[in-house]
CHARMM internal coordinates of N, CA and C (Angstrom, degrees):
IC EDIT
DIST 1 N 1 CA 1.4486
DIST 1 CA 1 C 1.5216
ANGL 1 N 1 CA 1 C 108.20
DIST 1 C 2 N 1.3477
ANGL 1 CA 1 C 2 N 117.42
DIHE 1 N 1 CA 1 C 2 N 134.70
DIST 2 N 2 CA 1.4621
ANGL 1 C 2 N 2 CA 120.35
DIHE 1 CA 1 C 2 N 2 CA -179.96
DIST 2 CA 2 C 1.5266
ANGL 2 N 2 CA 2 C 111.15
DIHE 1 C 2 N 2 CA 2 C -62.12
DIST 2 C 3 N 1.3353
ANGL 2 CA 2 C 3 N 115.56
DIHE 2 N 2 CA 2 C 3 N 160.40
DIST 3 N 3 CA 1.4410
ANGL 2 C 3 N 3 CA 120.84
DIHE 2 CA 2 C 3 N 3 CA -176.68
DIST 3 CA 3 C 1.5213
ANGL 3 N 3 CA 3 C 112.37
DIHE 2 C 3 N 3 CA 3 C -68.97
DIST 3 C 4 N 1.3424
ANGL 3 CA 3 C 4 N 117.78
DIHE 3 N 3 CA 3 C 4 N -30.17
DIST 4 N 4 CA 1.4572
ANGL 3 C 4 N 4 CA 119.81
DIHE 3 CA 3 C 4 N 4 CA -175.64
DIST 4 CA 4 C 1.5234
ANGL 4 N 4 CA 4 C 113.81
DIHE 3 C 4 N 4 CA 4 C -77.52
DIST 4 C 5 N 1.3366
ANGL 4 CA 4 C 5 N 118.02
DIHE 4 N 4 CA 4 C 5 N -11.35
DIST 5 N 5 CA 1.4583
ANGL 4 C 5 N 5 CA 121.48
DIHE 4 CA 4 C 5 N 5 CA 177.62
DIST 5 CA 5 C 1.5141
ANGL 5 N 5 CA 5 C 108.24
DIHE 4 C 5 N 5 CA 5 C -94.05
DIST 5 C 6 N 1.3158
ANGL 5 CA 5 C 6 N 116.49
DIHE 5 N 5 CA 5 C 6 N 120.74
DIST 6 N 6 CA 1.4507
ANGL 5 C 6 N 6 CA 120.34
DIHE 5 CA 5 C 6 N 6 CA -179.73
DIST 6 CA 6 C 1.5165
ANGL 6 N 6 CA 6 C 110.29
DIHE 5 C 6 N 6 CA 6 C -87.72
DIST 6 C 7 N 1.3119
ANGL 6 CA 6 C 7 N 116.06
DIHE 6 N 6 CA 6 C 7 N 167.10
DIST 7 N 7 CA 1.4620
ANGL 6 C 7 N 7 CA 121.08
DIHE 6 CA 6 C 7 N 7 CA -179.87
DIST 7 CA 7 C 1.5280
ANGL 7 N 7 CA 7 C 110.38
DIHE 6 C 7 N 7 CA 7 C -65.12
DIST 7 C 8 N 1.3345
ANGL 7 CA 7 C 8 N 117.42
DIHE 7 N 7 CA 7 C 8 N -35.64
DIST 8 N 8 CA 1.4662
ANGL 7 C 8 N 8 CA 120.05
DIHE 7 CA 7 C 8 N 8 CA 179.70
DIST 8 CA 8 C 1.5175
ANGL 8 N 8 CA 8 C 110.93
DIHE 7 C 8 N 8 CA 8 C -67.23
DIST 8 C 9 N 1.3362
ANGL 8 CA 8 C 9 N 116.93
DIHE 8 N 8 CA 8 C 9 N -39.71
DIST 9 N 9 CA 1.4575
ANGL 8 C 9 N 9 CA 120.35
DIHE 8 CA 8 C 9 N 9 CA 178.52
DIST 9 CA 9 C 1.5210
ANGL 9 N 9 CA 9 C 110.89
DIHE 8 C 9 N 9 CA 9 C -67.12
DIST 9 C 10 N 1.3199
ANGL 9 CA 9 C 10 N 117.43
DIHE 9 N 9 CA 9 C 10 N -37.08
DIST 10 N 10 CA 1.4549
ANGL 9 C 10 N 10 CA 120.45
DIHE 9 CA 9 C 10 N 10 CA 178.85
DIST 10 CA 10 C 1.5105
ANGL 10 N 10 CA 10 C 111.07
DIHE 9 C 10 N 10 CA 10 C -67.98
DIST 10 C 11 N 1.3524
ANGL 10 CA 10 C 11 N 117.27
DIHE 10 N 10 CA 10 C 11 N -38.49
DIST 11 N 11 CA 1.4403
ANGL 10 C 11 N 11 CA 120.95
DIHE 10 CA 10 C 11 N 11 CA 178.64
DIST 11 CA 11 C 1.5284
ANGL 11 N 11 CA 11 C 110.69
DIHE 10 C 11 N 11 CA 11 C -68.91
DIST 11 C 12 N 1.3270
ANGL 11 CA 11 C 12 N 117.50
DIHE 11 N 11 CA 11 C 12 N -38.86
DIST 12 N 12 CA 1.4644
ANGL 11 C 12 N 12 CA 121.95
DIHE 11 CA 11 C 12 N 12 CA 178.37
DIST 12 CA 12 C 1.5142
ANGL 12 N 12 CA 12 C 111.27
DIHE 11 C 12 N 12 CA 12 C -64.67
DIST 12 C 13 N 1.3285
ANGL 12 CA 12 C 13 N 117.02
DIHE 12 N 12 CA 12 C 13 N -39.29
DIST 13 N 13 CA 1.4581
ANGL 12 C 13 N 13 CA 122.38
DIHE 12 CA 12 C 13 N 13 CA -179.72
DIST 13 CA 13 C 1.5219
ANGL 13 N 13 CA 13 C 111.89
DIHE 12 C 13 N 13 CA 13 C -68.65
DIST 13 C 14 N 1.3541
ANGL 13 CA 13 C 14 N 116.29
DIHE 13 N 13 CA 13 C 14 N -24.04
DIST 14 N 14 CA 1.4488
ANGL 13 C 14 N 14 CA 120.36
DIHE 13 CA 13 C 14 N 14 CA -178.51
DIST 14 CA 14 C 1.5163
ANGL 14 N 14 CA 14 C 112.89
DIHE 13 C 14 N 14 CA 14 C -71.50
DIST 14 C 15 N 1.3228
ANGL 14 CA 14 C 15 N 118.25
DIHE 14 N 14 CA 14 C 15 N -19.64
DIST 15 N 15 CA 1.4558
ANGL 14 C 15 N 15 CA 121.11
DIHE 14 CA 14 C 15 N 15 CA 178.70
DIST 15 CA 15 C 1.5026
ANGL 15 N 15 CA 15 C 110.93
DIHE 14 C 15 N 15 CA 15 C 102.16
DIST 15 C 16 N 1.3300
ANGL 15 CA 15 C 16 N 117.41
DIHE 15 N 15 CA 15 C 16 N -169.12
DIST 16 N 16 CA 1.4464
ANGL 15 C 16 N 16 CA 120.89
DIHE 15 CA 15 C 16 N 16 CA -177.89
DIST 16 CA 16 C 1.5228
ANGL 16 N 16 CA 16 C 111.90
DIHE 15 C 16 N 16 CA 16 C -65.64
DIST 16 C 17 N 1.3125
ANGL 16 CA 16 C 17 N 115.57
DIHE 16 N 16 CA 16 C 17 N 155.89
DIST 17 N 17 CA 1.4563
ANGL 16 C 17 N 17 CA 119.97
DIHE 16 CA 16 C 17 N 17 CA -178.76
DIST 17 CA 17 C 1.5191
ANGL 17 N 17 CA 17 C 110.94
DIHE 16 C 17 N 17 CA 17 C -61.47
DIST 17 C 18 N 1.2896
ANGL 17 CA 17 C 18 N 117.12
DIHE 17 N 17 CA 17 C 18 N 134.28
DIST 18 N 18 CA 1.4607
ANGL 17 C 18 N 18 CA 121.83
DIHE 17 CA 17 C 18 N 18 CA 178.99
DIST 18 CA 18 C 1.5077
ANGL 18 N 18 CA 18 C 114.47
DIHE 17 C 18 N 18 CA 18 C 89.27
DIST 18 C 19 N 1.3088
ANGL 18 CA 18 C 19 N 118.31
DIHE 18 N 18 CA 18 C 19 N -11.45
DIST 19 N 19 CA 1.4719
ANGL 18 C 19 N 19 CA 120.90
DIHE 18 CA 18 C 19 N 19 CA 179.62
DIST 19 CA 19 C 1.5224
ANGL 19 N 19 CA 19 C 109.03
DIHE 18 C 19 N 19 CA 19 C -95.83
DIST 19 C 20 N 1.3093
ANGL 19 CA 19 C 20 N 117.47
DIHE 19 N 19 CA 19 C 20 N 138.13
DIST 20 N 20 CA 1.4554
ANGL 19 C 20 N 20 CA 119.46
DIHE 19 CA 19 C 20 N 20 CA 175.68
DIST 20 CA 20 C 1.5262
ANGL 20 N 20 CA 20 C 110.75
DIHE 19 C 20 N 20 CA 20 C -63.07
DIST 20 C 21 N 1.3198
ANGL 20 CA 20 C 21 N 116.07
DIHE 20 N 20 CA 20 C 21 N 153.89
DIST 21 N 21 CA 1.4801
ANGL 20 C 21 N 21 CA 120.63
DIHE 20 CA 20 C 21 N 21 CA -175.49
DIST 21 CA 21 C 1.5239
ANGL 21 N 21 CA 21 C 111.06
DIHE 20 C 21 N 21 CA 21 C -62.48
DIST 21 C 22 N 1.3095
ANGL 21 CA 21 C 22 N 120.74
DIHE 21 N 21 CA 21 C 22 N -29.33
DIST 22 N 22 CA 1.4609
ANGL 21 C 22 N 22 CA 122.23
DIHE 21 CA 21 C 22 N 22 CA -178.03
DIST 22 CA 22 C 1.5081
ANGL 22 N 22 CA 22 C 114.16
DIHE 21 C 22 N 22 CA 22 C -81.75
DIST 22 C 23 N 1.3330
ANGL 22 CA 22 C 23 N 118.34
DIHE 22 N 22 CA 22 C 23 N -11.89
DIST 23 N 23 CA 1.4634
ANGL 22 C 23 N 23 CA 122.10
DIHE 22 CA 22 C 23 N 23 CA -176.65
DIST 23 CA 23 C 1.5212
ANGL 23 N 23 CA 23 C 110.66
DIHE 22 C 23 N 23 CA 23 C -103.04
DIST 23 C 24 N 1.3137
ANGL 23 CA 23 C 24 N 117.45
DIHE 23 N 23 CA 23 C 24 N 60.94
DIST 24 N 24 CA 1.4491
ANGL 23 C 24 N 24 CA 120.70
DIHE 23 CA 23 C 24 N 24 CA 178.55
DIST 24 CA 24 C 1.5299
ANGL 24 N 24 CA 24 C 109.10
DIHE 23 C 24 N 24 CA 24 C -81.38
DIST 24 C 25 N 1.3022
ANGL 24 CA 24 C 25 N 115.17
DIHE 24 N 24 CA 24 C 25 N 141.81
DIST 25 N 25 CA 1.4590
ANGL 24 C 25 N 25 CA 120.89
DIHE 24 CA 24 C 25 N 25 CA 178.09
DIST 25 CA 25 C 1.5177
ANGL 25 N 25 CA 25 C 108.40
DIHE 24 C 25 N 25 CA 25 C -86.39
DIST 25 C 26 N 1.3355
ANGL 25 CA 25 C 26 N 116.27
DIHE 25 N 25 CA 25 C 26 N 125.84
DIST 26 N 26 CA 1.4636
ANGL 25 C 26 N 26 CA 119.75
DIHE 25 CA 25 C 26 N 26 CA 179.10
DIST 26 CA 26 C 1.5135
ANGL 26 N 26 CA 26 C 109.17
DIHE 25 C 26 N 26 CA 26 C -76.62
DIST 26 C 27 N 1.3127
ANGL 26 CA 26 C 27 N 116.15
DIHE 26 N 26 CA 26 C 27 N 137.23
DIST 27 N 27 CA 1.4550
ANGL 26 C 27 N 27 CA 120.02
DIHE 26 CA 26 C 27 N 27 CA 179.69
DIST 27 CA 27 C 1.5257
ANGL 27 N 27 CA 27 C 109.57
DIHE 26 C 27 N 27 CA 27 C -78.92
DIST 27 C 28 N 1.3331
ANGL 27 CA 27 C 28 N 115.46
DIHE 27 N 27 CA 27 C 28 N 151.92
DIST 28 N 28 CA 1.4531
ANGL 27 C 28 N 28 CA 121.06
DIHE 27 CA 27 C 28 N 28 CA 178.37
DIST 28 CA 28 C 1.5201
ANGL 28 N 28 CA 28 C 109.90
DIHE 27 C 28 N 28 CA 28 C -80.32
DIST 28 C 29 N 1.3385
ANGL 28 CA 28 C 29 N 115.47
DIHE 28 N 28 CA 28 C 29 N 164.08
DIST 29 N 29 CA 1.4528
ANGL 28 C 29 N 29 CA 120.06
DIHE 28 CA 28 C 29 N 29 CA 174.57
DIST 29 CA 29 C 1.5356
ANGL 29 N 29 CA 29 C 107.99
DIHE 28 C 29 N 29 CA 29 C -68.45
DIST 29 C 30 N 1.3246
ANGL 29 CA 29 C 30 N 117.72
DIHE 29 N 29 CA 29 C 30 N 149.09
DIST 30 N 30 CA 1.4586
ANGL 29 C 30 N 30 CA 119.16
DIHE 29 CA 29 C 30 N 30 CA 174.64
DIST 30 CA 30 C 1.5279
ANGL 30 N 30 CA 30 C 110.19
DIHE 29 C 30 N 30 CA 30 C -61.26
DIST 30 C 31 N 1.3373
ANGL 30 CA 30 C 31 N 115.01
DIHE 30 N 30 CA 30 C 31 N 144.57
DIST 31 N 31 CA 1.4700
ANGL 30 C 31 N 31 CA 119.97
DIHE 30 CA 30 C 31 N 31 CA -175.50
DIST 31 CA 31 C 1.5141
ANGL 31 N 31 CA 31 C 111.95
DIHE 30 C 31 N 31 CA 31 C -59.97
DIST 31 C 32 N 1.3505
ANGL 31 CA 31 C 32 N 117.81
DIHE 31 N 31 CA 31 C 32 N -40.08
DIST 32 N 32 CA 1.4546
ANGL 31 C 32 N 32 CA 120.96
DIHE 31 CA 31 C 32 N 32 CA 179.58
DIST 32 CA 32 C 1.5223
ANGL 32 N 32 CA 32 C 111.73
DIHE 31 C 32 N 32 CA 32 C -61.42
DIST 32 C 33 N 1.3192
ANGL 32 CA 32 C 33 N 116.95
DIHE 32 N 32 CA 32 C 33 N -37.35
DIST 33 N 33 CA 1.4673
ANGL 32 C 33 N 33 CA 121.17
DIHE 32 CA 32 C 33 N 33 CA 178.85
DIST 33 CA 33 C 1.5208
ANGL 33 N 33 CA 33 C 110.82
DIHE 32 C 33 N 33 CA 33 C -65.13
DIST 33 C 34 N 1.3106
ANGL 33 CA 33 C 34 N 116.72
DIHE 33 N 33 CA 33 C 34 N -42.77
DIST 34 N 34 CA 1.4724
ANGL 33 C 34 N 34 CA 120.24
DIHE 33 CA 33 C 34 N 34 CA -179.90
DIST 34 CA 34 C 1.5309
ANGL 34 N 34 CA 34 C 110.30
DIHE 33 C 34 N 34 CA 34 C -64.91
DIST 34 C 35 N 1.3327
ANGL 34 CA 34 C 35 N 117.52
DIHE 34 N 34 CA 34 C 35 N -42.18
DIST 35 N 35 CA 1.4657
ANGL 34 C 35 N 35 CA 121.14
DIHE 34 CA 34 C 35 N 35 CA 179.56
DIST 35 CA 35 C 1.5230
ANGL 35 N 35 CA 35 C 110.48
DIHE 34 C 35 N 35 CA 35 C -64.20
DIST 35 C 36 N 1.3367
ANGL 35 CA 35 C 36 N 116.44
DIHE 35 N 35 CA 35 C 36 N -43.76
DIST 36 N 36 CA 1.4794
ANGL 35 C 36 N 36 CA 119.98
DIHE 35 CA 35 C 36 N 36 CA 179.56
DIST 36 CA 36 C 1.5135
ANGL 36 N 36 CA 36 C 110.33
DIHE 35 C 36 N 36 CA 36 C -64.84
DIST 36 C 37 N 1.3331
ANGL 36 CA 36 C 37 N 117.51
DIHE 36 N 36 CA 36 C 37 N -43.10
DIST 37 N 37 CA 1.4707
ANGL 36 C 37 N 37 CA 121.33
DIHE 36 CA 36 C 37 N 37 CA -179.90
DIST 37 CA 37 C 1.5231
ANGL 37 N 37 CA 37 C 109.69
DIHE 36 C 37 N 37 CA 37 C -60.74
DIST 37 C 38 N 1.3275
ANGL 37 CA 37 C 38 N 117.46
DIHE 37 N 37 CA 37 C 38 N -45.11
DIST 38 N 38 CA 1.4684
ANGL 37 C 38 N 38 CA 120.50
DIHE 37 CA 37 C 38 N 38 CA 178.78
DIST 38 CA 38 C 1.5144
ANGL 38 N 38 CA 38 C 110.74
DIHE 37 C 38 N 38 CA 38 C -63.10
DIST 38 C 39 N 1.3367
ANGL 38 CA 38 C 39 N 117.12
DIHE 38 N 38 CA 38 C 39 N -43.21
DIST 39 N 39 CA 1.4670
ANGL 38 C 39 N 39 CA 120.46
DIHE 38 CA 38 C 39 N 39 CA -179.75
DIST 39 CA 39 C 1.5161
ANGL 39 N 39 CA 39 C 111.01
DIHE 38 C 39 N 39 CA 39 C -64.06
DIST 39 C 40 N 1.3355
ANGL 39 CA 39 C 40 N 117.43
DIHE 39 N 39 CA 39 C 40 N -44.29
DIST 40 N 40 CA 1.4766
ANGL 39 C 40 N 40 CA 119.98
DIHE 39 CA 39 C 40 N 40 CA -179.91
DIST 40 CA 40 C 1.5212
ANGL 40 N 40 CA 40 C 110.80
DIHE 39 C 40 N 40 CA 40 C -64.94
DIST 40 C 41 N 1.3216
ANGL 40 CA 40 C 41 N 117.43
DIHE 40 N 40 CA 40 C 41 N -41.42
DIST 41 N 41 CA 1.4554
ANGL 40 C 41 N 41 CA 119.73
DIHE 40 CA 40 C 41 N 41 CA 178.68
DIST 41 CA 41 C 1.5244
ANGL 41 N 41 CA 41 C 111.22
DIHE 40 C 41 N 41 CA 41 C -64.19
DIST 41 C 42 N 1.3302
ANGL 41 CA 41 C 42 N 116.77
DIHE 41 N 41 CA 41 C 42 N -43.59
DIST 42 N 42 CA 1.4560
ANGL 41 C 42 N 42 CA 120.77
DIHE 41 CA 41 C 42 N 42 CA 178.87
DIST 42 CA 42 C 1.5199
ANGL 42 N 42 CA 42 C 110.79
DIHE 41 C 42 N 42 CA 42 C -63.77
DIST 42 C 43 N 1.3343
ANGL 42 CA 42 C 43 N 116.73
DIHE 42 N 42 CA 42 C 43 N -47.90
DIST 43 N 43 CA 1.4489
ANGL 42 C 43 N 43 CA 121.16
DIHE 42 CA 42 C 43 N 43 CA -179.38
DIST 43 CA 43 C 1.5222
ANGL 43 N 43 CA 43 C 111.18
DIHE 42 C 43 N 43 CA 43 C -64.15
DIST 43 C 44 N 1.3011
ANGL 43 CA 43 C 44 N 117.66
DIHE 43 N 43 CA 43 C 44 N -40.41
DIST 44 N 44 CA 1.4628
ANGL 43 C 44 N 44 CA 121.11
DIHE 43 CA 43 C 44 N 44 CA 179.55
DIST 44 CA 44 C 1.5151
ANGL 44 N 44 CA 44 C 112.25
DIHE 43 C 44 N 44 CA 44 C -64.39
DIST 44 C 45 N 1.3359
ANGL 44 CA 44 C 45 N 116.33
DIHE 44 N 44 CA 44 C 45 N -41.87
DIST 45 N 45 CA 1.4566
ANGL 44 C 45 N 45 CA 118.99
DIHE 44 CA 44 C 45 N 45 CA 178.31
DIST 45 CA 45 C 1.5222
ANGL 45 N 45 CA 45 C 111.86
DIHE 44 C 45 N 45 CA 45 C -71.47
DIST 45 C 46 N 1.3233
ANGL 45 CA 45 C 46 N 117.31
DIHE 45 N 45 CA 45 C 46 N -35.25
DIST 46 N 46 CA 1.4709
ANGL 45 C 46 N 46 CA 119.73
DIHE 45 CA 45 C 46 N 46 CA 176.58
DIST 46 CA 46 C 1.5206
ANGL 46 N 46 CA 46 C 110.59
DIHE 45 C 46 N 46 CA 46 C -64.99
DIST 46 C 47 N 1.3327
ANGL 46 CA 46 C 47 N 118.02
DIHE 46 N 46 CA 46 C 47 N -41.90
DIST 47 N 47 CA 1.4673
ANGL 46 C 47 N 47 CA 122.09
DIHE 46 CA 46 C 47 N 47 CA 177.92
DIST 47 CA 47 C 1.5213
ANGL 47 N 47 CA 47 C 110.54
DIHE 46 C 47 N 47 CA 47 C -64.71
DIST 47 C 48 N 1.3355
ANGL 47 CA 47 C 48 N 117.25
DIHE 47 N 47 CA 47 C 48 N -41.99
DIST 48 N 48 CA 1.4762
ANGL 47 C 48 N 48 CA 120.43
DIHE 47 CA 47 C 48 N 48 CA 178.01
DIST 48 CA 48 C 1.5227
ANGL 48 N 48 CA 48 C 110.17
DIHE 47 C 48 N 48 CA 48 C -63.92
DIST 48 C 49 N 1.3200
ANGL 48 CA 48 C 49 N 118.14
DIHE 48 N 48 CA 48 C 49 N -39.45
DIST 49 N 49 CA 1.4706
ANGL 48 C 49 N 49 CA 120.64
DIHE 48 CA 48 C 49 N 49 CA 179.11
DIST 49 CA 49 C 1.5389
ANGL 49 N 49 CA 49 C 110.04
DIHE 48 C 49 N 49 CA 49 C -66.32
DIST 49 C 50 N 1.3330
ANGL 49 CA 49 C 50 N 116.80
DIHE 49 N 49 CA 49 C 50 N -38.24
DIST 50 N 50 CA 1.4613
ANGL 49 C 50 N 50 CA 120.14
DIHE 49 CA 49 C 50 N 50 CA 177.65
DIST 50 CA 50 C 1.5353
ANGL 50 N 50 CA 50 C 110.90
DIHE 49 C 50 N 50 CA 50 C -63.63
DIST 50 C 51 N 1.3171
ANGL 50 CA 50 C 51 N 116.99
DIHE 50 N 50 CA 50 C 51 N -45.10
DIST 51 N 51 CA 1.4526
ANGL 50 C 51 N 51 CA 119.96
DIHE 50 CA 50 C 51 N 51 CA 177.79
DIST 51 CA 51 C 1.5306
ANGL 51 N 51 CA 51 C 111.97
DIHE 50 C 51 N 51 CA 51 C -62.31
DIST 51 C 52 N 1.3304
ANGL 51 CA 51 C 52 N 115.79
DIHE 51 N 51 CA 51 C 52 N -41.04
DIST 52 N 52 CA 1.4620
ANGL 51 C 52 N 52 CA 120.86
DIHE 51 CA 51 C 52 N 52 CA 177.64
DIST 52 CA 52 C 1.5237
ANGL 52 N 52 CA 52 C 109.84
DIHE 51 C 52 N 52 CA 52 C -60.57
DIST 52 C 53 N 1.3345
ANGL 52 CA 52 C 53 N 116.25
DIHE 52 N 52 CA 52 C 53 N -43.70
DIST 53 N 53 CA 1.4694
ANGL 52 C 53 N 53 CA 120.43
DIHE 52 CA 52 C 53 N 53 CA 178.30
DIST 53 CA 53 C 1.5234
ANGL 53 N 53 CA 53 C 110.70
DIHE 52 C 53 N 53 CA 53 C -62.24
DIST 53 C 54 N 1.3191
ANGL 53 CA 53 C 54 N 118.13
DIHE 53 N 53 CA 53 C 54 N -42.37
DIST 54 N 54 CA 1.4569
ANGL 53 C 54 N 54 CA 120.68
DIHE 53 CA 53 C 54 N 54 CA 179.09
DIST 54 CA 54 C 1.5365
ANGL 54 N 54 CA 54 C 111.36
DIHE 53 C 54 N 54 CA 54 C -61.47
DIST 54 C 55 N 1.3254
ANGL 54 CA 54 C 55 N 116.95
DIHE 54 N 54 CA 54 C 55 N -43.99
DIST 55 N 55 CA 1.4779
ANGL 54 C 55 N 55 CA 119.80
DIHE 54 CA 54 C 55 N 55 CA 179.37
DIST 55 CA 55 C 1.5180
ANGL 55 N 55 CA 55 C 111.58
DIHE 54 C 55 N 55 CA 55 C -67.76
DIST 55 C 56 N 1.3311
ANGL 55 CA 55 C 56 N 117.12
DIHE 55 N 55 CA 55 C 56 N -37.42
DIST 56 N 56 CA 1.4576
ANGL 55 C 56 N 56 CA 119.30
DIHE 55 CA 55 C 56 N 56 CA 177.89
DIST 56 CA 56 C 1.5219
ANGL 56 N 56 CA 56 C 110.82
DIHE 55 C 56 N 56 CA 56 C -65.87
DIST 56 C 57 N 1.3219
ANGL 56 CA 56 C 57 N 117.24
DIHE 56 N 56 CA 56 C 57 N -45.65
DIST 57 N 57 CA 1.4668
ANGL 56 C 57 N 57 CA 119.87
DIHE 56 CA 56 C 57 N 57 CA 178.84
DIST 57 CA 57 C 1.4988
ANGL 57 N 57 CA 57 C 110.64
DIHE 56 C 57 N 57 CA 57 C -67.39
DIST 57 C 58 N 1.3078
ANGL 57 CA 57 C 58 N 118.45
DIHE 57 N 57 CA 57 C 58 N -36.17
DIST 58 N 58 CA 1.4724
ANGL 57 C 58 N 58 CA 121.38
DIHE 57 CA 57 C 58 N 58 CA 179.25
DIST 58 CA 58 C 1.5220
ANGL 58 N 58 CA 58 C 112.04
DIHE 57 C 58 N 58 CA 58 C -67.53
DIST 58 C 59 N 1.3124
ANGL 58 CA 58 C 59 N 118.45
DIHE 58 N 58 CA 58 C 59 N -32.90
DIST 59 N 59 CA 1.4565
ANGL 58 C 59 N 59 CA 120.18
DIHE 58 CA 58 C 59 N 59 CA -178.69
DIST 59 CA 59 C 1.5287
ANGL 59 N 59 CA 59 C 111.77
DIHE 58 C 59 N 59 CA 59 C -78.37
DIST 59 C 60 N 1.3172
ANGL 59 CA 59 C 60 N 118.98
DIHE 59 N 59 CA 59 C 60 N -17.00
DIST 60 N 60 CA 1.4553
ANGL 59 C 60 N 60 CA 122.29
DIHE 59 CA 59 C 60 N 60 CA 179.67
DIST 60 CA 60 C 1.5037
ANGL 60 N 60 CA 60 C 113.04
DIHE 59 C 60 N 60 CA 60 C -85.71
DIST 60 C 61 N 1.3140
ANGL 60 CA 60 C 61 N 118.12
DIHE 60 N 60 CA 60 C 61 N -15.46
DIST 61 N 61 CA 1.4641
ANGL 60 C 61 N 61 CA 118.96
DIHE 60 CA 60 C 61 N 61 CA -178.14
DIST 61 CA 61 C 1.5260
ANGL 61 N 61 CA 61 C 110.87
DIHE 60 C 61 N 61 CA 61 C -71.73
DIST 61 C 62 N 1.3113
ANGL 61 CA 61 C 62 N 116.01
DIHE 61 N 61 CA 61 C 62 N 141.19
DIST 62 N 62 CA 1.4632
ANGL 61 C 62 N 62 CA 121.10
DIHE 61 CA 61 C 62 N 62 CA 178.72
DIST 62 CA 62 C 1.5278
ANGL 62 N 62 CA 62 C 108.24
DIHE 61 C 62 N 62 CA 62 C -101.17
DIST 62 C 63 N 1.3331
ANGL 62 CA 62 C 63 N 117.59
DIHE 62 N 62 CA 62 C 63 N 122.31
DIST 63 N 63 CA 1.4726
ANGL 62 C 63 N 63 CA 119.31
DIHE 62 CA 62 C 63 N 63 CA -179.52
DIST 63 CA 63 C 1.5012
ANGL 63 N 63 CA 63 C 112.93
DIHE 62 C 63 N 63 CA 63 C -74.28
END
COOR INIT
IC SEED 1 N 1 CA 1 C
IC BUILD
């Protein structure tokens, strides 16, 4: 083990006590990030649908 890695850092990197080093539990995304992502996706698709509707209605008008 290199000199710059301490025993505490090596133990922390190993994961929770009793779990093998290769079986690390992946953390979830923060809740605020998930809510923002959902809101941006919903708002983006709603805006795109609105633009599509405007172009569809605009192409149907007879000059």
